[in-house]
C-alpha positions as CSV (number, residue, x, y, z in Angstrom):
1,M,150.4,38.5,131.5
2,V,148.4,41.7,132.2
3,P,145.5,41.7,129.7
4,D,144.0,44.7,128.0
5,L,140.6,43.1,128.1
6,L,138.7,39.9,128.7
7,V,137.0,38.4,125.7
8,V,133.8,36.7,126.8
9,H,132.2,34.1,124.6
10,F,128.8,32.5,125.0
11,H,127.3,29.3,123.5
12,E,123.7,28.5,124.4
13,I,122.7,32.2,124.1
14,A,123.8,32.1,120.5
15,L,121.1,29.6,119.8
16,K,118.2,31.8,120.9
17,G,117.4,33.2,117.4
18,R,115.4,36.3,117.4
19,N,115.5,36.6,121.2
20,R,119.3,36.4,121.3
21,G,119.7,40.2,121.8
22,E,117.7,40.1,125.0
23,F,119.9,37.3,126.4
24,V,123.1,39.1,125.4
25,A,121.9,42.3,127.0
26,A,121.0,40.4,130.2
27,L,124.5,38.8,130.3
28,R,126.1,42.2,129.8
29,R,124.0,43.7,132.7
30,N,124.9,40.7,135.0
31,L,128.6,41.1,134.1
32,V,128.5,44.8,134.9
33,R,126.9,44.0,138.3
34,A,129.3,41.2,139.1
35,L,132.4,43.1,138.1
36,G,131.7,46.3,140.1
37,D,134.9,48.4,140.1
38,T,137.2,45.6,138.9
39,A,136.8,46.7,135.2
40,S,136.0,50.0,133.4
41,G,133.1,48.6,131.3
42,V,131.6,45.8,129.3
43,R,130.9,46.2,125.6
44,S,128.9,44.0,123.2
45,R,130.8,43.3,120.0
46,G,129.5,40.7,117.5
47,D,129.4,37.3,119.0
48,R,131.3,38.2,122.1
49,L,131.4,40.7,125.0
50,E,134.5,42.7,125.9
51,V,135.5,43.5,129.5
52,W,137.8,46.5,129.4
53,N,140.7,47.3,131.7
54,P,140.2,44.4,134.0
55,T,141.9,44.5,137.4
56,E,142.8,41.7,139.8
57,G,139.6,39.7,140.6
58,A,137.8,40.5,137.4
59,L,138.6,37.2,135.7
60,D,137.2,35.2,138.7
61,R,134.0,37.2,138.7
62,V,133.5,36.6,134.9
63,R,134.1,32.9,135.5
64,H,131.3,32.8,138.0
65,T,128.7,34.5,135.7
66,F,126.1,32.2,134.2
67,G,125.9,32.5,130.4
68,V,129.6,32.7,129.9
69,A,131.0,29.7,127.9
70,N,134.6,30.8,128.2
71,V,136.8,33.8,128.7
72,M,140.1,34.9,127.1
73,P,142.5,37.4,128.8
74,A,143.8,39.1,125.7
75,R,146.1,41.8,124.3
76,V,144.6,44.1,121.7
77,V,146.6,45.3,118.7
78,E,145.8,46.8,115.3
79,A,144.5,44.2,112.8
80,R,147.7,44.2,110.7
81,A,149.7,41.0,110.1
82,E,152.9,42.5,111.4
83,A,151.3,43.8,114.6
84,V,149.6,40.5,115.3
85,E,152.8,38.5,114.7
86,R,154.8,40.8,116.9
87,A,152.2,40.6,119.7
88,A,152.1,36.8,119.6
89,V,155.9,36.5,119.8
90,G,156.0,39.0,122.7
91,L,153.3,37.0,124.5
92,A,155.2,33.7,123.8
93,E,158.4,35.2,125.2
94,E,156.6,36.2,128.4
95,I,155.2,32.8,128.9
96,D,158.5,31.1,128.2
97,A,160.2,33.3,130.7
98,E,157.6,32.7,133.4
99,A,156.8,29.0,133.1
100,G,158.5,27.7,130.0
101,F,157.0,25.6,127.2
102,R,158.2,23.2,124.6
103,S,155.3,23.0,122.1
104,F,152.6,25.2,120.9
105,A,149.7,25.7,118.4
106,V,148.1,28.7,116.9
107,R,144.3,29.0,116.4
108,A,143.1,32.1,114.5
109,R,139.6,33.1,113.5
110,R,138.3,36.1,111.6
111,A,134.9,37.7,112.2
112,R,133.4,40.1,109.7
113,T,136.6,41.7,108.7
114,A,138.6,42.8,105.6
115,F,141.7,41.3,107.0
116,P,143.6,40.0,103.9
117,Q,144.8,36.6,105.3
118,T,142.6,33.6,105.9
119,S,142.6,32.0,109.3
120,Q,144.8,29.2,108.1
121,E,147.3,31.6,106.5
122,L,147.4,33.5,109.8
123,N,148.0,30.3,111.8
124,V,151.0,29.5,109.6
125,A,152.5,33.0,109.6
126,V,152.2,33.5,113.4
127,G,153.3,29.9,114.1
128,D,156.4,30.3,112.0
129,R,157.4,33.6,113.7
130,I,157.1,31.9,117.2
131,R,158.9,28.8,116.1
132,T,161.9,30.6,114.7
133,A,162.0,33.3,117.4
134,L,161.9,30.9,120.4
135,D,163.0,27.6,118.8
136,K,159.8,25.9,119.8
137,K,158.0,22.9,118.3
138,V,154.6,23.1,116.6
139,D,152.1,20.5,118.0
140,L,148.5,20.7,116.8
141,T,147.3,17.8,118.9
142,T,148.6,18.2,122.5
143,P,150.4,21.5,122.6
144,D,151.8,22.9,125.9
145,V,150.4,26.3,124.9
146,T,147.7,27.3,122.4
147,F,147.9,30.9,121.1
148,R,144.5,32.2,120.1
149,I,143.9,35.1,117.7
150,E,140.6,36.7,116.9
151,I,140.4,39.4,114.2
152,V,137.3,41.6,114.8
153,E,136.9,44.6,112.4
154,R,140.1,46.7,112.9
155,D,141.2,45.0,116.1
156,A,143.1,41.8,116.8
157,Y,142.9,39.9,120.1
158,V,145.9,37.8,121.1
159,S,145.7,35.4,123.9
160,A,147.3,32.2,125.3
161,Q,144.4,31.2,127.7
162,R,140.8,30.2,127.2
163,I,139.2,29.6,130.6
164,P,135.9,27.7,130.8
165,G,132.9,29.6,132.2
166,P,129.9,28.0,133.9
167,G,127.7,28.0,130.8
168,G,124.0,28.2,131.3
169,L,121.8,31.2,130.8
170,P,122.0,34.7,132.4
171,V,120.3,34.9,135.7
172,G,117.0,36.7,135.4
173,T,116.1,35.5,131.9
174,A,113.9,32.6,133.0
175,G,111.5,34.1,135.5
176,R,111.4,34.1,139.3
177,V,111.5,30.9,141.3
178,V,111.2,30.3,145.0
179,A,113.7,27.7,146.3
180,L,113.3,25.8,149.5
181,L,116.8,26.1,151.0
182,S,118.0,24.2,154.0
183,G,121.4,24.4,155.6
184,G,122.4,21.0,154.2
185,I,124.1,19.7,151.0
186,D,121.4,19.2,148.4
187,S,119.2,22.3,148.3
188,P,122.1,24.8,147.7
189,V,123.1,22.7,144.7
190,A,119.5,22.8,143.5
191,T,119.4,26.5,143.9
192,W,122.7,26.9,142.0
193,R,121.3,24.8,139.2
194,M,118.2,27.0,139.0
195,L,120.4,30.1,138.8
196,K,122.3,28.3,136.0
197,R,119.1,27.9,134.0
198,G,118.5,31.7,134.2
199,A,116.0,31.7,137.0
200,D,115.8,34.7,139.4
201,V,115.8,32.7,142.6
202,L,114.4,33.7,146.0
203,A,115.4,31.4,148.8
204,V,112.9,30.3,151.6
205,H,114.5,28.7,154.7
206,C,112.1,26.9,157.1
207,H,113.6,26.2,160.5
208,G,112.5,24.6,163.7
209,Q,112.6,27.6,166.0
210,P,111.7,28.0,168.9
211,F,112.6,24.3,169.4
212,T,115.9,24.5,167.5
213,D,118.8,26.9,167.7
214,R,119.8,29.4,165.0
215,S,122.5,27.2,163.4
216,S,120.6,26.4,160.3
217,E,119.9,30.1,159.7
218,Q,123.5,30.8,160.1
219,N,124.4,28.1,157.5
220,V,121.9,29.5,155.1
221,G,123.3,33.0,155.5
222,R,126.7,31.8,154.5
223,L,125.4,29.6,151.7
224,L,123.7,32.6,150.2
225,E,126.9,34.6,150.3
226,V,128.5,31.8,148.2
227,L,125.5,31.7,145.8
228,A,125.6,35.5,145.5
229,E,129.0,35.0,143.8
230,W,127.1,33.0,141.2
231,G,124.5,35.6,140.6
232,Y,122.0,35.2,143.5
233,R,120.6,38.6,144.2
234,G,118.2,38.1,147.0
235,P,116.4,38.7,149.2
236,W,115.5,35.6,151.2
237,W,112.9,34.5,153.7
238,S,113.5,32.9,157.1
239,V,110.4,31.2,158.4
240,P,110.0,29.4,161.8
241,I,107.8,26.4,161.5
242,G,108.6,24.7,164.9
243,E,105.2,25.4,166.4
244,A,103.4,24.1,163.3
245,Q,105.6,21.0,163.4
246,R,104.6,20.4,167.1
247,A,101.0,20.6,166.1
248,I,101.6,18.0,163.4
249,T,103.5,15.8,165.9
250,V,100.6,15.6,168.4
251,T,98.0,14.9,165.7
252,V,99.6,12.9,162.8
253,E,100.8,9.3,163.2
254,A,104.6,9.1,163.3
255,R,105.3,7.5,160.0
256,L,103.5,10.3,158.1
257,R,104.9,13.3,160.0
258,V,107.9,14.0,157.7
259,L,105.6,14.1,154.7
260,C,103.2,16.5,156.5
261,Y,106.2,18.7,157.3
262,R,107.1,18.7,153.6
263,R,103.6,19.7,152.7
264,L,103.7,22.5,155.3
265,M,107.0,23.8,153.8
266,L,105.6,23.6,150.3
267,R,102.5,25.6,151.3
268,V,104.7,28.2,153.0
269,A,106.9,28.5,149.9
270,E,103.8,28.9,147.7
271,K,102.4,31.7,149.8
272,I,105.8,33.5,149.6
273,A,105.8,32.8,145.8
274,E,102.5,34.6,145.6
275,R,103.8,37.6,147.5
276,E,107.0,37.7,145.4
277,T,105.4,37.0,142.0
278,A,107.3,33.7,141.5
279,A,106.1,31.1,139.0
280,A,107.4,27.9,140.6
281,V,108.9,26.3,143.6
282,A,112.3,24.4,143.5
283,T,113.4,21.8,146.0
284,G,116.6,19.8,146.6
285,E,114.9,16.4,146.3
286,S,116.5,13.4,144.6
287,L,114.4,10.4,143.7
288,S,114.5,7.7,146.4
289,Q,117.5,9.3,148.2
290,V,115.5,9.0,151.5
291,A,112.2,7.5,152.4
292,S,110.3,10.8,152.0
293,Q,111.6,11.1,148.4
294,T,110.2,8.0,146.8
295,L,108.1,8.6,143.7
296,D,104.8,7.9,145.6
297,N,105.7,10.3,148.5
298,M,106.8,13.1,146.2
299,A,103.5,12.8,144.3
300,A,101.6,12.7,147.6
301,V,103.3,15.9,148.9
302,E,103.1,17.7,145.6
303,A,99.3,17.1,145.3
304,I,98.6,20.2,147.4
305,A,100.7,22.4,145.2
306,S,99.2,25.0,142.8
307,L,102.5,25.9,141.2
308,P,105.0,23.7,139.3
309,V,107.4,22.0,141.7
310,L,110.9,21.8,140.1
311,R,113.5,19.2,141.3
312,P,116.8,19.9,139.5
313,L,118.6,17.1,141.4
314,V,115.9,14.4,140.9
315,G,118.2,12.2,138.7
316,M,121.4,12.7,140.6
317,D,122.9,10.4,143.3
318,K,124.4,11.7,146.5
319,V,128.0,11.3,145.3
320,E,127.2,13.5,142.3
321,I,125.5,16.1,144.4
322,I,128.5,16.2,146.9
323,D,130.9,16.6,144.0
324,E,128.9,19.5,142.6
325,A,128.6,21.1,146.0
326,R,132.4,21.1,146.3
327,A,132.7,22.6,142.9
328,V,130.2,25.3,143.6
329,G,131.8,26.1,147.0
330,T,128.9,25.3,149.3
331,Y,130.0,21.9,150.6
332,D,132.2,23.0,153.5
333,I,129.4,25.2,154.8
334,S,126.7,22.6,154.4
335,V,128.5,20.0,156.5
336,R,128.9,22.3,159.5
337,P,126.8,21.0,162.4
338,H,123.3,22.5,162.5
339,Q,119.8,21.7,163.6
340,D,117.6,20.9,160.6
341,C,113.8,21.3,160.9
342,C,113.3,18.0,159.1
343,T,114.9,16.2,162.0
344,L,112.8,18.0,164.6
345,F,110.3,15.5,166.1
346,E,111.6,13.0,163.5
347,P,110.0,9.5,163.8
348,R,112.0,6.3,163.8
349,E,110.3,5.1,160.6
350,A,108.8,7.0,157.7
351,A,106.2,5.8,155.2
352,T,107.7,5.0,151.8
353,R,104.4,4.6,149.9
354,S,101.9,7.3,150.8
355,T,99.2,8.8,148.7
356,A,97.6,12.2,148.6
357,S,94.3,10.9,150.1
358,I,96.2,9.3,153.1
359,L,97.9,12.6,153.8
360,D,94.7,14.6,153.3
361,E,93.1,12.3,155.9
362,A,96.0,12.7,158.3
363,E,95.8,16.5,158.1
364,K,92.0,16.7,158.7
365,P,92.3,17.5,162.4
366,L,94.7,20.3,161.7
367,D,93.9,23.9,160.8
368,V,96.5,23.9,158.1
369,D,95.8,27.4,156.8
370,A,96.2,28.8,160.3
371,L,99.5,27.0,160.8
372,V,100.8,28.4,157.5
373,A,99.6,31.9,158.3
374,A,101.2,31.8,161.8
375,S,104.5,30.6,160.4
376,L,104.5,33.4,157.8
377,E,103.6,36.0,160.3
378,A,106.7,35.1,162.3
379,G,108.8,35.0,159.2
380,E,111.4,37.6,158.1
381,R,112.4,38.9,154.7
382,R,116.1,39.4,154.7
383,V,118.9,40.6,152.4
384,V,122.1,38.6,151.7
385,A,124.8,39.9,153.9
386,P,128.1,41.3,152.4
387,A,131.0,38.9,152.5
388,G,132.2,38.4,156.1
389,V,129.1,39.8,157.7
390,H,126.8,37.4,159.5
391,P,123.8,39.2,161.0
392,V,122.4,36.1,162.6
393,G,125.6,35.2,164.5
394,T,128.8,33.3,163.9
395,I,128.9,29.6,163.0
396,S,131.2,27.7,165.4
397,S,133.5,25.3,163.8
């Protein structure tokens, strides 16, 4: 069917009490930004938003907008019983001609309206018209098709689809967060989860240049194109830490090097957070997934932080993270071969139980502030490339 509009419902936003208006306004702005020229406008109406005159592609963009609980492609008719019944029968005939169905249910709801029939009376009336017109069976438990009707003031929305959205909160409502983003599997999912909680995320990618190639940068560029479809709005930082890693390698004992690399990246991220007025740093760490992510080691690394360190994946296992990466759309990019800075100068064994004092002692011979400053000096602030444009080169398959 070709809908007149998309009816957007939200859930968590509705629980925000006196602040709800701000969240609804943010969701509307984000929908307008995401939809571009695929719709004529977005209107707030009661407990829903209306996307008017949607064209091809609009539905998919709404489905990728955080804060949306579900969306209904709908026909709009005058809120009169005869008009509603006629629209529902017409929609049923279209569906039957296209795909066929044997059983159906009708779910009606009324919102602040003088419509004379109750929701249950409307269910019965519309259901009876569809049943007799098309010779179909009513099944209120497992119907092939569910027809949904919403009466809002003088309008009635008639739909046969309710498509789940991603839920969460509108991006930009929870403050700014810097996310350490590698070219791998975990950190893009962590970034996606921060977007879902309403954070305005700014990615920081630390790479091993000049001792690695640009493949991790290329991965990150493509990952951010995917995340932009979910509301990431950039920019992002690309920071070479290869020289700093070399200094750590010649000074710090092998089993502590990865932890010192992580401290270095956290310090870089905090400096960028200061420049970008971000209030926290997010990472893709999962508890005990690798040796550097034991509870002791995470505490030892985080001890140098002055901002909160958020770990949205901390309780997830690798299978769960991979499943979510596939659902988000980042997995196929993340598994492309690339040179990760964490594997640069990687030792054979890593400490699993370090402490802040042990790492402090290991870093004493280093001018840590100078290493961070030099890395930032060589860093670049970039924008997310439009789809299909890769300014840092092409990833080879």
